[in-house]
C-alpha positions in Angstrom: -26.3 -3.2 -10.8 -27.5 -2.1 -7.3 -26.1 -3.6 -4.1 -28.0 -6.5 -2.7 -30.8 -5.8 -0.2 -29.5 -5.2 3.3 -26.0 -4.4 2.1 -24.7 -1.0 3.1 -23.8 1.0 0.0 -20.7 3.1 0.1 -20.0 6.1 -2.2 -16.4 6.4 -3.3 -14.8 9.8 -3.8 -15.1 11.7 -7.1 -11.9 12.2 -9.0 -11.1 15.5 -10.6 -9.8 14.7 -14.1 -6.4 15.9 -15.1 -6.1 18.6 -17.7 -5.9 17.0 -21.2 -3.5 19.7 -22.2 -1.3 18.8 -19.2 -1.5 15.1 -19.0 1.2 14.6 -16.5 0.2 17.6 -14.4 2.4 20.2 -12.7 1.1 20.3 -9.2 -1.3 18.7 -6.7 -3.5 21.7 -6.6 -7.1 20.5 -6.2 -7.0 18.4 -3.1 -5.1 15.2 -2.4 -6.0 11.6 -1.7 -8.8 11.1 0.8 -8.8 14.8 1.6 -9.9 15.9 -1.8 -13.4 17.0 -2.6 -13.5 19.3 0.5 -14.3 23.0 0.0 -11.7 24.9 -2.0 -11.1 27.4 0.8 -9.6 24.7 3.1 -5.8 24.3 3.3 -4.3 23.3 0.0 -1.2 21.2 -0.8 1.7 23.3 -1.9 5.2 22.6 -3.0 7.4 24.3 -0.4 10.8 23.4 0.8 11.0 20.8 3.5 10.6 22.2 7.0 9.0 25.5 5.8 7.1 26.9 8.8 3.4 26.8 8.6 3.1 25.0 5.4 -0.2 23.3 4.6 -0.2 19.5 4.4 -3.4 18.1 3.0 -6.9 19.5 3.3 -8.5 20.0 6.6 -11.9 21.5 7.3 -11.0 22.4 10.9 -7.6 23.0 12.5 -4.4 21.3 11.2 -3.2 17.8 10.7 -1.6 16.4 13.9 2.1 16.6 13.9 4.2 13.5 13.7 7.8 12.4 14.2 8.4 11.9 10.5 6.5 14.8 9.0 9.6 16.1 7.3 10.8 12.7 6.1 10.9 12.5 2.3 8.6 9.5 2.3 5.8 11.2 4.2 6.2 14.4 2.3 6.1 12.6 -1.1 2.9 10.8 0.1 1.4 14.2 0.7 2.6 15.7 -2.6 5.0 18.1 -1.0 8.5 19.1 -1.9 11.3 16.8 -0.9 15.1 17.0 -0.7 15.4 13.6 -2.5 13.0 11.2 -4.1 12.2 8.6 -1.5 12.6 4.9 -2.2 11.6 1.6 -0.6 10.9 -1.9 -1.9 8.0 -4.2 -1.5 9.2 -7.4 0.0 12.5 -5.6 0.8 12.8 -7.8 3.9 13.1 -11.2 2.3 15.1 -14.1 0.9 17.2 -12.0 -1.3 19.1 -10.8 1.9 21.7 -13.3 3.3 21.1 -11.7 6.8 17.4 -12.4 6.4 18.1 -16.1 5.6 20.4 -16.3 8.6 18.0 -14.8 11.1 14.8 -16.2 9.7 15.9 -19.8 9.6 13.2 -22.4 8.6 9.6 -22.8 9.7 6.3 -21.1 9.0 6.1 -17.4 8.4 3.0 -17.3 10.5 5.1 -18.7 13.4 7.9 -16.3 12.7 5.6 -13.3 12.8 4.7 -14.1 16.4 8.3 -13.4 17.6 8.6 -9.6 18.0 12.4 -9.6 18.4 12.8 -11.4 15.1 10.2 -9.3 13.3 11.9 -6.1 14.4 15.2 -7.4 13.2 13.9 -8.5 9.8 12.0 -5.2 9.4 15.2 -3.2 10.0 17.6 -5.2 7.9 16.8 -3.7 4.4 16.8 -0.2 5.8 20.3 -0.8 7.3 21.6 -2.3 4.1 20.0 -0.2 1.4 19.3 3.1 3.1 15.7 3.1 2.1 13.5 5.9 3.1 10.8 3.7 4.8 10.6 0.3 6.4 7.8 -2.1 5.6 6.6 -4.2 8.6 7.5 -7.8 8.3 4.2 -9.7 8.3 1.6 -11.2 5.9 -1.8 -10.1 4.7 -3.5 -13.3 6.0 -2.4 -12.7 9.6 -5.7 -11.3 10.7 -7.9 -14.1 9.2 -5.4 -16.7 10.5 -5.5 -15.1 14.0 -9.3 -15.4 14.3 -9.1 -19.1 13.4 -10.3 -19.3 9.8 -7.7 -21.9 9.1 -5.0 -20.4 6.9 -1.5 -21.5 6.4 1.3 -19.9 4.3 3.0 -22.7 2.3 6.6 -21.9 1.1 6.6 -21.6 -2.7 2.8 -21.4 -2.9 1.5 -18.8 -0.5 -1.7 -18.7 1.6 -3.6 -22.0 1.6 -7.0 -22.4 3.3 -8.0 -25.8 4.7 -11.8 -25.2 4.4 -12.4 -22.5 1.8 -15.3 -20.0 2.1 -18.3 -21.4 0.2 -21.6 -20.2 1.7 -23.2 -17.8 4.1 -22.6 -20.1 7.0 -18.9 -19.5 6.6 -19.3 -15.9 7.7 -19.6 -17.2 11.3 -15.9 -18.3 11.0 -14.9 -14.6 10.6 -15.5 -13.1 14.0 -14.3 -9.5 14.6 -10.5 -9.1 15.1 -9.4 -8.1 18.6 -5.8 -7.0 18.2 -4.9 -7.0 21.9 -6.0 -10.7 22.1 -5.5 -12.0 18.6 -2.4 -10.2 17.3 -0.6 -8.8 20.4 2.7 -9.9 18.8 2.1 -7.4 15.9 1.6 -4.5 18.4 4.7 -5.5 20.3 6.9 -5.8 17.3 5.8 -2.4 15.9 6.3 -0.7 19.3 9.8 -2.2 19.4 10.9 -1.5 15.9 9.7 2.1 15.7 12.0 3.0 18.5 14.9 1.5 16.5 14.2 3.1 13.1 15.2 6.5 11.8 12.7 6.3 9.0 8.9 5.9 8.9 7.4 2.4 9.3 4.7 1.3 6.9 2.0 -1.0 8.2 -0.2 -3.0 5.9 -3.2 -5.1 5.3 -4.8 -7.0 2.4 -7.7 -5.2 0.7 -11.0 -7.0 1.3 -11.2 -8.3 -2.3 -7.7 -9.9 -2.3 -8.2 -11.5 1.1 -11.6 -12.8 0.0 -9.9 -14.3 -3.1 -7.6 -16.4 -1.0 -10.5 -17.5 1.3 -12.8 -18.4 -1.5 -10.3 -19.9 -3.9 -8.5 -21.8 -1.2 -5.2 -20.4 -2.3 -3.5 -18.5 -5.2 -5.5 -18.7 -8.4 -5.0 -18.0 -12.1 -8.6 -17.4 -13.2 -10.4 -16.6 -9.9 -13.4 -18.6 -11.1 -14.8 -19.4 -7.6 -14.6 -15.9 -6.3 -16.1 -14.4 -9.5 -18.9 -17.0 -9.3 -19.7 -16.2 -5.7 -19.8 -12.4 -6.2 -22.0 -12.6 -9.3 -24.4 -15.3 -8.2 -24.6 -14.6 -4.5 -24.1 -10.9 -4.2 -25.7 -10.7 -0.8 -23.2 -13.2 0.7 -20.4 -11.5 -1.2 -21.1 -8.0 0.3 -21.5 -9.5 3.8 -18.1 -11.1 3.3 -16.7 -7.7 2.2 -18.2 -6.1 5.3 -16.5 -8.6 7.6 -13.1 -8.3 5.8 -13.4 -4.5 5.7 -13.9 -4.3 9.4 -11.0 -6.7 10.0 -8.7 -4.6 7.8 -9.6 -1.3 9.5 -9.1 -2.8 13.0 -5.8 -4.3 12.0 -4.5 -1.1 10.4 -5.7 1.1 13.3 -3.8 -1.1 15.7 -0.6 -0.8 13.6 -0.9 2.9 13.4 -1.7 3.2 17.1 1.4 1.2 17.8 3.6 3.6 15.9 3.4 3.0 12.1 3.5 6.2 10.2 1.6 5.1 7.1 -0.1 2.0 5.7 -0.4 0.2 2.4 -3.5 -1.7 1.3 -2.5 -4.6 -0.9 -5.1 -5.4 -3.5 -2.8 -7.8 -5.3 -5.5 -9.6 -7.3 -7.7 -6.6 -8.2 -6.3 -6.8 -11.7 -8.2 -10.0 -12.3 -11.4 -8.0 -12.5 -12.9 -5.9 -15.3 -13.4 -2.3 -14.5 -17.1 -2.8 -14.1 -16.7 -5.7 -11.6 -14.0 -3.9 -9.7 -16.1 -0.8 -9.3 -19.1 -2.7 -8.1 -17.7 -5.7 -6.1 -14.3 -4.6 -4.8 -13.8 -0.8 -4.8 -16.6 0.1 -2.3 -15.0 -2.0 0.5 -11.6 -0.4 -0.3 -13.2 3.0 -0.1 -14.7 2.2 3.2 -11.4 1.0 4.7 -9.7 4.2 3.6 -12.6 6.5 4.8 -12.6 4.9 8.2 -8.8 5.3 8.5 -9.2 8.9 7.5 -11.6 9.5 10.4 -9.3 7.9 13.0 -5.9 8.7 11.6 -6.2 11.7 9.2 -2.4 12.4 9.2 -1.4 8.9 8.2 -1.0 8.4 4.5 -2.6 5.5 2.8 -1.1 3.7 -0.2 -3.3 1.5 -2.4 -1.5 -1.1 -4.6 -2.6 -3.7 -7.1 -1.0 -5.9 -9.8 -2.2 -5.7 -13.4 -4.4 -2.7 -12.5 -3.5 -0.4 -15.4 -7.2 -0.3 -16.6 -8.3 0.3 -13.0 -6.1 3.3 -12.1 -8.9 5.8 -12.8 -11.2 4.0 -10.4 -8.4 3.5 -7.8 -7.9 7.2 -7.8 -11.5 7.6 -6.4 -10.7 5.4 -3.4 -9.4 8.2 -1.3 -5.9 6.8 -1.1 -3.1 9.4 -0.9 -0.9 7.3 -3.1 -1.5 4.6 -5.7 1.1 2.0 -6.4 1.6 1.1 -10.0 3.1 -2.1 -11.4 5.7 -2.1 -14.2 3.2 -2.6 -17.0 2.1 1.1 -17.2 4.7 3.8 -17.7 4.6 6.3 -14.9 3.7 9.3 -17.0 0.7 7.4 -18.4 -0.2 6.3 -14.8 -0.1 9.9 -13.7 -2.5 10.9 -16.4 -4.9 8.1 -15.5 -4.8 8.9 -11.8 -5.2 12.7 -12.2 -3.2 15.4 -10.4 -4.5 14.8 -6.9 -2.9 11.4 -6.2 0.7 10.6 -5.6 2.2 7.7 -7.4 4.5 4.8 -6.3 6.6 2.6 -8.5 7.4 1.1 -10.8 10.6 -0.7 -11.9 10.1 -4.3 -13.2 11.5 -6.6 -10.4 12.8 -8.9 -13.1 15.2 -6.2 -14.4 17.0 -6.4 -11.1 18.1 -9.9 -11.8 20.7 -9.0 -14.5 23.7 -6.7 -14.4 23.5 -3.6 -12.1 24.0 -1.4 -15.2 20.7 -2.7 -16.7 18.8 -2.0 -13.5 20.4 1.5 -13.2 19.4 2.3 -16.8 15.8 1.2 -16.3 15.7 3.1 -13.0 16.6 6.3 -14.8 13.8 5.7 -17.3 11.3 5.4 -14.4 12.6 8.6 -12.9 12.4 10.3 -16.2 8.8 9.3 -16.7 8.0 10.4 -13.1 9.1 13.9 -14.1 9.6 16.7 -11.6 6.0 17.1 -10.3 5.8 16.3 -6.6 4.4 13.1 -5.4 6.6 10.1 -6.5 7.8 7.3 -4.3 10.2 5.0 -6.1 9.5 1.3 -5.7 9.5 -1.8 -7.8 6.3 -2.7 -9.7 5.9 -5.7 -7.3 8.0 -7.4 -4.6 11.7 -8.1 -4.6 12.4 -11.5 -6.2 14.3 -13.9 -4.0 17.2 -14.4 -6.4 17.9 -10.6 -6.6 21.4 -9.5 -5.8 21.3 -7.0 -3.0 24.1 -5.1 -4.6 21.9 -4.3 -7.5 19.2 -2.8 -5.2 21.9 -0.8 -3.5 22.8 0.8 -6.8 19.2 1.5 -7.5 18.8 3.4 -4.2 21.9 5.4 -4.9 20.6 6.5 -8.4 17.2 7.4 -7.1 18.6 9.5 -4.4 21.1 11.2 -6.6 19.1 11.7 -9.8 15.4 11.7 -9.0 13.7 15.0 -9.7 10.0 14.5 -8.5 9.3 17.3 -6.1 13.0 17.9 -5.4 14.0 21.4 -4.3 17.5 22.6 -3.8 18.7 22.8 -0.2 20.6 25.9 -1.1 
């Protein structure tokens, strides 16, 4: 199915398949993430001890990757498929209602209002790092902040999520999605990131919603079970759909660039609802916009890792591997060894403990954490995380135990300091 007339096609990267005789893989030896596919005589990823002088990090056709404050941090090194001194860990939604200090600081009111307060955002972003000792912080925000900031009419309702007063229905609604101007529309994001990066001893992850997932909210009017409206729009009005993708792609790129310029070290693209699509529809209607976001970030911020995450995307992992992302996040439904096989040896993996398993005794979570680490193996390129966000009723003490076990027992890419 060719793109509609007037819509700019975008060619995603070509994935090198993993060796069927070595389904998990042993090294990231044929290019990595958005740098793969470049000539084989460019710099190759190698597994060297952290801090080794002159080690290659990623593929570059000219020169070297710019140096950064956190180049030797386990999180950044794992994103690049390099050796680490411990398996890094962070949690999606680690800043949230499960923390009593979060509830005390956050109080009541809209999350979109809270996000406009840099001091509060910096505090909420730091809290889980201070408590758990995670290897990265995730910026406290929401994926609908850019579309809300340009006046599309989005609110985040407690217990429901994003709700759109006037959902996207036709071509005329494109006029409601003007280009994002971060300095005018989201200066509070820039201010909060600049503030918190000076307070953190670990990398900060910025984020945005992938174009398909943001479009799903705008078209459906809120969370959906079947995504009937968005699937109808993209299959019956492909011209309008691809124009919507172009607008949301540009907005995501602008937002992510502003976060990286403010001091974020990496970014995650949340394609939370991509799992609602068949592989064919994902490849045609969603993946090209994701590829474009990552490609444009690669041009402007080549040293900043990009993570792509979706829920229920087990059958899409092979396609997600062609996006150019350095890391693909995996939910709990696919064992990590199988996920590695589907992704191929060039992409690092993130995940994937079932969040529900953190609601019971700590011993259960620890046992399941060890199983995830076992399936991740010793090959470099694993960032431990949950398979989705921390649930509000989670006991923080359980997550503290999980972090301790990951740091003490994880083997992916770990080299002895001696």
